[in-house]
N, C-alpha and C positions, 0 to 999 in steps of 0.2 A: 506700541506700548513699551515703556522702559521698566525694567524690573526694580531698579533702585534709583531713587532721586534724592538729592540733598538740596535744600533751598534755604534762603535767609531773607528775613524782612526786618527793617529797622523800626524803632519807635519814632515819634515825631515831637517836635516843639511847634508852637504857634507864637510868632512874634506879637501879633495883634490881630483882632478879628474874632472875638469870642461870641458864640451863640448866634452867629450870622449865617452859618452855612445852611441850616435848614430853613432859613428865610430867603434863600436864593441870593445871598449876599456875597461879600468878598472876605477872603481870609489870606493870611500871610504865613504859611507854615513852612517847615523844612524837615527832612529826614535827619536822624541823628545816628551816632556811632554805637548806640546800644541796640542789640538785635536779639531775635529769636531764630533758631535754626531747626529745621525739620529734616528727618530722614525717613522717607516713605519707601516701603518695600511691598510689591505685589506678592501676596502670600499663596496664591494658587487656589484659594477657596472661591466659591461663587459669591458669598454674601457676608462673610465674617470680617469685621473690622476690629483691630486691636489698637488702642491708643495708649501711649506711655508718656507721662509727664516726668521728666527728670527733676524739675524744680520741686514738684509736690511729692515725688516719690510714690506716684500712684498710677494705676492702670485702669482701663475701662474697655469693655467689649460691647459691641452692638451689631445688630443684623441689618443689612442694607434694605431688607424688605419691610422691616417693622421696627421703628424706633421712635421715641418720643422724648420730650424735654424732661430732664431731671430737675428736682427743686432748685438747685443752684450748683454752680461749678463750671470749670473750664471746658467740661465735656460739651456743654450746650453750644459754645462758640463754634466748635468743630462740627457737631451734628447739624447745626444751622446751615453751615456752608454746604455739607452733603445734601441737605434737603433742597437747597436752591439749585444745586447742580442737577439734581434729579428732575426738578421742574423743567429744566431746559432739555429734557429727554436725552441726557448724556449717559452713556453706559459706564457704570463703575462695577468692578468686581472686588473681592475681598483684598484687604491690605493691612499691613502693620505700619504704624507711624509713631515715631519717638521724637520728642521735641524738648527743647530747653533754651534758656537764654539769660541775659543779664538786664532786661528791662524791668524796673520796679513795678510791681503790681499795685494799682490804685494811686499811682503817682501823677496821673494826668498826662502821661506821655504815650498813651495808646498801646498799652501792652496787649489788650484783647484784639485790637485791629491788626497788630503785627502778627499775632498768633493766627488769625483767620487768613490774612493775606499770604503768609509763608505756607500755610496749609493748602490753600487753593492753588498757589503757584506750583506746589508739588503734585497735586492732583492733575493740574493742567498739563504738566510735562509728562507724568507717568502714564496717563490715559489718553494722550493726544487729543485734548478737548478743544484746543485751538481758540481759547478765549483771548481777546485783546486785553490790554491793561485797563481800558475804560470799562469793558465788560466785567472784569474781575472786581473793579472798584464797586460797581453797581450790585454785583452778586453778594459781596460781603456786606454791603450796606443793607441789602434786603434780608440777609441772614439775621442781622440785628433786629430789623423791624418785625419779621414774621416769626422767628423762632425764639429770640431772646425777649422781645417785647420792648426794646429800647429804640425810640424813634429818632435816632440821630441823623445828622447830615452826612455828607460824603467827604468832608475834609480829611479825616484821618486816613481812610482807605486810599484816597487819591494821592495824597502827599507821600504816603509809604510806598506806593507803586511808582511814583514819578520823581522821587527825590534825586537831587543832583548835588555832588560834593561842593561845599562852600557857597551854595546858592539857596536863597529863599524863593518861594514861589507865590506870586500873586495869582490866586485861583478864583475865577468867576464861577460860583457854585450853581449858577443857572445854566450857562452855556457850556461849562467845563473847559473853557479856554483858559490857558495859563501862560504866565510869563515869568521867566527867571530874573532875579536880581542878585548881584554879588553881595554877600553879607560882609562888607568891609568895615570893621569897627575900629581900625587903627590900634590905639594903645588900650582899647577896651575889649571885653569878651562877654559872652553869654554865660551865666551861671544859674543853675536851678538849685533851689532849696526845697527838699521834700519834707513836708510837715509830718510825714508818717501818720496822717490822719485820713481816714476814709469813712465818711459818715454814711449811714444807711439811707439818708435822705436822697442821695444823689440820683439814683435811677428814677424814682417816682417824681421828684421835683423837676427833673430834666423833661420828662413827658408833660408835666404840668405847664412848664414855661412854653413849650411848643404849642400846647393847646391855647394858652393865653394869647400868644402871637397870632394864631389863626383866628381867634375870636375878634381880635382887633382888626384884622383884614376884612372880615365879614361886615363889621360895622362901617368901616371906611368905604367898602364897596357900596353899601346901601346909601351912604351919603353922597354918592355920585362920583367918587374918585375911581377912575378906570384903572384899577390895579389888580394884580393877581397875587403878589407877595409884598412883604414889607420892603423888599429891595426897591420897589417902585415908588416908595413914599419919600418925599424930600423933607429936609429939616423944617422948612416953613409950613409944609402941609401937616406935619405931625403936631406942631405947636397949635395950628389953627383948629385941630381936631380935639383939643383937650377937653372941651365941655361935652362932647358926645361919647367919650370913652370912659369906662370905669377907671378909677384911679390906678389900680394895680395894672390894668391892661395898658393904660397910657404910659406908665413907667417902663413896662417891658418893651413896648413898641419904640419909645424914645430911645432907649439904649441901643436897640438894633439899628435904627436909622442913623444915629450919631456914630455908632461903631463902624458902620460901613464907610462913612466919611473919614473917620480916623485912619482906617486901613488904607484907603487911597492916598491920604496925606502922608502916611508912613512910607509908601513907595517913593513919593517925591523927596522925602527926607533922605532916603537911602541913595537916590540918584544924585542928590546934591551933597552927599557926604556929611549931612547935618545930623550927627548921631545924638547931639543934645536934644534936638527937636523930637527925634524918635523916642528917646527916654521920657520926655514930657508927655507924649501921646500915650505911652504905656501907663503912666500914673493916672491920667485922666480915664483911661479904659478901666483900670481897677476901681476907681471911685464909682464909675457907672455900674460896673458889675456888682458892687457892694450895695449901693444906694438905690438903684433903679431895677436891676435884674434880680438882686438879692440871692445870689448863688455863692457868695463868699462865706467865710466863717471866721471866728475870732483868731484862730491860729494864722490864717493867711493874712488877715488885716494887720495883725501885729507885726509880722515880718516885713510887710510893705511899709508900714509906718516907721519901723526901725531903720529901713534902708534910706529914708528921707533925711535921717540925721547925719548921714555920712556923705561928704561932698564928692567922694570918688565913685559914687553910684549915680548913674544918669537917669535910670528908670527902673521900675519894678511893677509887677502886677501878678495876680493869680492867673493860672493857666489851666485850661481844660474845662470839664463840665462844672466843677465847683465842689463846695462843701468838703474840701480837703485837697490833697495832692500837692503840687509844687507851685512855688512862685518862680518867675523867670525875671532875671535882672541883668542890666548892663553895668558891668563893674570894671574898674581900672585893673588891668592885668597884674600890675605889680603889687596890688593890694587885695587880691582875691582871698588869700589865706587869712589876712587880717579881718576881712568882712565875714568870712566863714566863722572864725573864732568869736567875733563880736556877736554875730547873730545867734550862734549856737548857745553861748553863755546866757544871753538875754532870754532866749526861747526856753532853756532849761529852768531858769529862775521863775519865769512867768507861768509855764504849764507843767513843769516837772517831766518833760519829754525831751528826747533827743531828736534833732533833725538830721537829715542826710544830704550833704552837698553832692551835686552831680555836675562836673565840669564836662559838658558834652561838646562834641565837634559836629559840624554839619556834614552828613555822609551821603552815601548813595542809597538809591531805592532798592526795592526787592529784586532778588536775582536767583538764578539757578547756580549752585556751587559745583555740582557734579552730577 
């Protein structure tokens, strides 16, 4: 057991492959250079845990023998991790944990997963739990499912744990096999524009989308397709099934099937240095997320539409669960500030709101600092 441990975990971006992870599909994420840092100290008590959030200026205490979900808040993400660790019959004693960072909350760059991963990383080191990275990805995912009630996939946790500098990762969310690809954009760079919008719809609608996909799989299985997830359905098969699926379910399933194909094609574009094609795929992805999956919002759609009027932008789309958060765009480096000014002015005129630009770099995954 180590008395004091400091850990760090990054946020993540996703180049393409949205809402495919919980359908056993493919995603193309990367860790970024925005992080959350935890300092965990074993406090000598048997059961008392003290949590301190520097960003919120708040503290929270609970007993390891008896704790439950609070109505809302960052506390649930950490208690959920503790709950899953205890299910593994791992012994924890009392500790104090202070954390803070610069990942925007609600921006679609996985601040909550970074919080959970950095926390579990600290527990793993302090209490000699000996969890592997894959085990930690699954534990934090299960914390979301079982304690938070958010039925997400494993992309966020996995990419935060396995991030590699200047590399994006093609992750197979079924087998958890992954392959790195250099993100070489030449005279272009990634730019995030945070709408600073976080709609209350996000959590409930996320679970609804997952349920719609699962209902589509059940219908397709009854029709004789030997599938277990939408990952197994080909574009031709989903078109042929249009008449047997409810309209909204058909749309959701079509997005997932086509998005998987786009993600695989995006890796080919990266291998071939065809950044223009990568940008085109991002625009198509956004249209699908808006029209078929219906997880966008007017602010995101507006920013993507504005980007299409500028010839120095190759591609743009919403990123993350939806209903707010960030767009991710490929922008000519020399004109990034021009694009930020253009977008911010148009956004302010349209919505009376400020947007926040985030010029992120592709960074390393979670780690122990000391």
